[in-house]
Each structure stands twice: as C-alpha cells, then as structure tokens.
C-alpha positions in Angstrom: 110.7 113.9 79.1 112.2 112.2 76.2 114.3 109.0 77.6 110.9 108.5 80.0 108.7 108.3 76.2 111.9 106.2 74.4 112.0 103.8 78.0 108.0 103.6 77.9 108.2 102.9 74.0 109.9 98.8 74.5 107.0 96.4 75.8 109.7 94.2 77.7 110.7 97.4 79.3 107.3 98.1 79.8 106.5 94.6 81.1 109.6 95.0 83.6 107.9 98.2 85.1 104.2 95.8 85.6 106.6 93.0 87.4 107.9 95.6 89.8 104.1 97.4 90.1 103.7 93.8 91.2 106.0 93.3 93.7 108.3 95.9 94.0 112.1 95.8 95.4 113.5 92.5 93.1 116.7 91.5 92.1 118.1 91.1 88.4 117.8 87.2 89.2 114.5 87.1 90.0 113.0 89.7 86.8 115.3 87.9 84.7 113.0 84.3 85.3 109.8 86.2 84.0 110.9 86.2 80.7 112.5 84.4 77.7 115.9 86.3 77.3 119.6 86.2 79.1 119.7 88.2 82.4 122.3 90.5 80.5 119.2 91.3 78.0 117.2 92.2 81.1 120.1 94.3 82.8 120.2 96.2 79.9 116.5 96.9 79.6 116.8 98.0 83.6 119.5 100.2 82.8 117.1 102.1 80.0 114.7 102.2 82.8 117.0 103.5 85.5 118.3 106.2 83.3 115.2 107.3 82.3 114.9 107.4 86.2 111.7 105.2 85.9 113.7 102.2 88.6 115.7 103.3 91.3 118.4 100.7 92.8 119.4 99.8 96.2 122.5 97.4 97.2 121.8 95.0 99.9 124.9 92.6 100.5 125.9 91.6 97.1 122.1 91.9 95.7 120.9 95.1 93.9 117.2 95.8 94.0 115.1 97.1 91.3 112.2 99.6 92.9 109.6 101.5 90.7 110.0 105.1 90.6 106.6 106.7 89.6 107.3 110.3 89.9 108.1 110.6 86.1 105.1 109.0 85.5 103.5 111.3 87.1 105.2 113.8 85.5 104.1 112.7 81.8 100.4 112.6 83.1 100.4 116.2 84.8 102.3 117.6 81.3 100.4 115.6 78.5 97.0 113.9 80.0 95.9 116.3 82.8 94.7 119.1 80.7 93.0 116.5 78.3 91.2 115.1 80.7 89.2 115.7 84.2 91.3 115.7 87.7 92.1 111.8 88.8 93.2 110.5 92.1 96.7 109.8 92.1 97.7 106.6 91.0 99.0 103.4 93.2 95.4 102.9 94.7 95.2 99.3 93.5 98.7 98.3 94.7 98.6 95.0 96.6 101.4 93.3 98.1 102.0 90.1 99.7 100.3 90.6 103.2 103.0 88.7 104.9 105.7 90.9 103.2 107.0 94.8 104.6 106.8 97.2 101.8 109.2 99.6 100.9 108.7 102.5 98.2 111.2 104.3 96.7 110.7 107.2 94.7 113.6 109.9 92.9 113.3 113.4 91.8 116.0 116.0 90.4 115.4 119.3 91.4 117.9 122.4 90.1 118.5 124.0 93.1 121.6 124.1 96.1 121.1 121.2 98.7 120.6 124.1 101.4 117.7 125.4 99.6 116.4 121.9 99.3 116.4 121.0 102.6 115.4 124.3 104.0 112.0 123.5 101.7 111.4 119.9 103.2 111.8 121.5 107.1 110.6 125.0 107.0 106.8 125.1 107.5 105.7 127.9 105.1 108.2 126.6 102.3 106.0 122.8 103.2 102.6 124.3 103.0 103.3 125.5 99.2 103.6 121.5 97.8 102.1 119.7 100.4 98.5 120.3 100.5 98.7 123.2 102.6 100.1 121.3 105.3 102.8 122.6 107.0 105.8 120.9 108.9 106.8 121.7 113.0 109.9 120.7 114.6 113.6 122.0 116.4 115.0 119.6 114.1 117.8 118.5 116.9 117.9 114.4 116.5 115.2 112.5 118.6 112.9 114.9 118.3 109.6 115.2 117.7 107.7 116.7 114.9 103.6 117.1 113.9 102.5 117.8 110.1 99.8 120.6 110.6 97.2 121.5 108.6 95.1 124.9 109.6 91.8 123.0 108.4 92.6 119.9 110.8 91.8 120.0 114.6 95.0 117.4 115.6 98.3 116.8 113.5 97.6 115.2 110.7 101.5 113.1 111.4 103.3 112.8 114.2 106.9 111.3 114.7 110.4 111.6 115.6 113.7 112.8 113.9 115.5 109.6 114.2 118.7 111.2 111.9 119.0 115.0 111.1 121.9 115.8 109.0 121.6 118.9 107.2 121.7 118.9 104.3 122.4 115.2 103.3 119.8 112.9 105.6 116.9 113.5 107.2 114.9 110.2 108.6 111.4 110.2 110.3 109.8 107.6 111.9 106.1 108.8 111.5 101.8 107.4 112.8 99.5 108.8 110.4 96.2 109.9 112.1 94.5 111.2 109.1 92.0 108.1 109.5 90.8 105.7 111.2 92.5 103.2 108.3 95.7 105.2 108.4 96.7 105.3 112.0 95.7 101.7 112.3 99.0 101.4 110.5 101.2 102.1 113.4 104.2 103.7 112.4 106.4 103.8 109.5 109.9 105.4 107.9 110.2 108.1 105.9 114.0 108.6 104.3 114.7 112.2 102.7 118.1 111.6 100.9 119.6 114.9 99.2 122.5 114.3 96.9 124.0 117.3 94.6 124.8 116.3 90.8 126.5 119.1 88.7 124.5 122.3 90.0 121.0 120.5 90.8 119.9 117.9 93.2 118.6 114.6 93.4 116.3 113.7 95.9 115.7 110.1 96.8 112.5 109.2 99.2 112.2 106.1 100.9 108.8 105.2 102.5 109.6 101.5 104.0 107.9 99.9 107.3 104.8 99.9 105.5 102.7 96.5 105.9 102.4 94.6 103.4 98.1 95.8 102.9 98.8 99.4 103.9 96.6 101.7 102.1 97.9 103.3 99.4 96.5 106.7 101.0 99.8 106.4 103.1 102.1 106.6 100.2 100.4 107.4 96.8 100.4 110.9 97.1 104.3 111.2 97.4 104.8 111.4 93.5 102.1 114.5 93.7 104.2 116.4 96.4 107.3 115.9 94.9 106.4 117.1 92.0 105.2 120.2 93.7 108.5 120.8 95.6 110.4 120.4 92.6 108.2 123.3 90.8 107.9 125.6 94.0 112.0 125.6 93.9 112.5 126.1 90.3 109.9 128.7 89.7 108.4 129.9 92.3 104.5 128.9 91.7 102.6 126.5 93.4 102.1 122.8 91.2 97.9 122.6 91.0 97.4 118.9 91.2 94.6 116.5 92.3 95.7 116.1 95.7 96.3 120.1 96.2 92.5 120.6 94.2 90.9 117.8 97.0 93.0 118.5 100.3 94.0 122.1 99.7 91.1 122.9 101.8 89.6 121.5 104.7 88.9 118.4 103.1 91.6 116.3 105.0 90.2 112.5 104.8 93.5 111.4 102.9 95.9 113.8 102.3 98.9 112.0 101.8 
C-alpha cells in the first residue's frame, strides 16, 4: 500500500486520477492540456501513478492511452476504511461517459501464484464461486464455445456468452450478455479480456471490460475490483474475502451481482 499512499499524496496526481475518472483512456497530450505544466512533468506524475498500479497504459498505434485502475483504491478501502465504517456499495456508481462513445474499463492486480493456478481459478466452477459472489462459470473452454455464469439462487444464468479466444494459461477473451436485470440485459453484448503475465514468481492479471455503451449502468462493471480482490485473497491465503458484493449477493439477492 505504501506506493499507493505516496502516489495519492500529491494533489496533481489526484487531479490526474479525477481526470481519468471523468474520461478514461486519455493520451498524455490530452491530459497535459488540463494542467499548467509541461508534458514531461505530467508524464512523470503518470509514471508514479503507473508504478503504484493506479494507472494502466495501453498502446494504440503510436499513442499511449491511460486508464484508471481502481483495484488498489478498493484494497485501501478494504484494508483501512471498511473496518471503521459500514459496508457501502462498490465505487464507480456515479461514473458517466459521453453517450456517443463506448467505454473501456481496465483493471490490474498482482497475485502471488502461477499462471496455471490462476487460469484454473478463473475457469473452474467451484473456484470461481469462492470469489465471484457465489456464482460459478460453466464451459468446455474450447475456442468458440459457449459459457454461462450461474448462481444457485437464480432461475436462469446471470451471464451467457462465447469464448472468442482461449489460450491457456495466458489469455481468455469472452463476449458476454448480462441477464440479471432488465437494465443490464438492455445493454446487449460486451467483451471481457483476461490477460495473465508472469512477473517473477507472481502474476499480473489484467481484466479489460470493453464494448460498453457510454451510458452503461455501473452494475455491469462496478464489481470487478471486489471480484479481483477476492480472487487474489483466495489464491494467496485460501480464504474467502468479505466484500459489499459478497454480503449482498452471496445469498439469494441477485439484483446486480457484478
């Protein structure tokens, strides 16, 4: 947590995070126009945020795009705030985007495990239920196969879709339709990409949820920080992590389980 607190201690870096909260995926040039400082100075602040895991970058051609990664902030909340306050619904509930543009959300977390164990935890029904609010995933995991996300308290799948790319234990790309509420179902098909990269004796897991409409409700993507934090806890300690999501949807209340 120390690099996260250090990064958050500077007002310019907090302002950069606010700018990405308002509009994710901005380039260095776009972010530099918001501040009274040179591009190298902004790049230095972004580098500190990236080292702390608060910003994730993606290259598109010659440009580098910056995305807010809320997982470390979620971990700060779980470690330092939850025990002093009542459980609250996960963040991102007030985010809105330009209605004419698709949204892309990127989440990154480091887990002390092997790629094989991480892949198994993502694709194994019993393991998935440990950290995905009691929901389990079912598929034969062949390229082009279908999958469902099911919960014992639901009469039909919460999610259904197709495994577009299956490359164990490195990459899984899924198209998906969320079915747990009318608002979610109206959003149609979105895409989730799981990318596993060994880093020393650990793994970096990056989850990208894209093809989201600009006005997509937060219930489609707001649960990822809790899910990934739960996945990390499960693999590293064998314990299940209590989160607002697990408290709400670990039982039979399945209004917005993601």
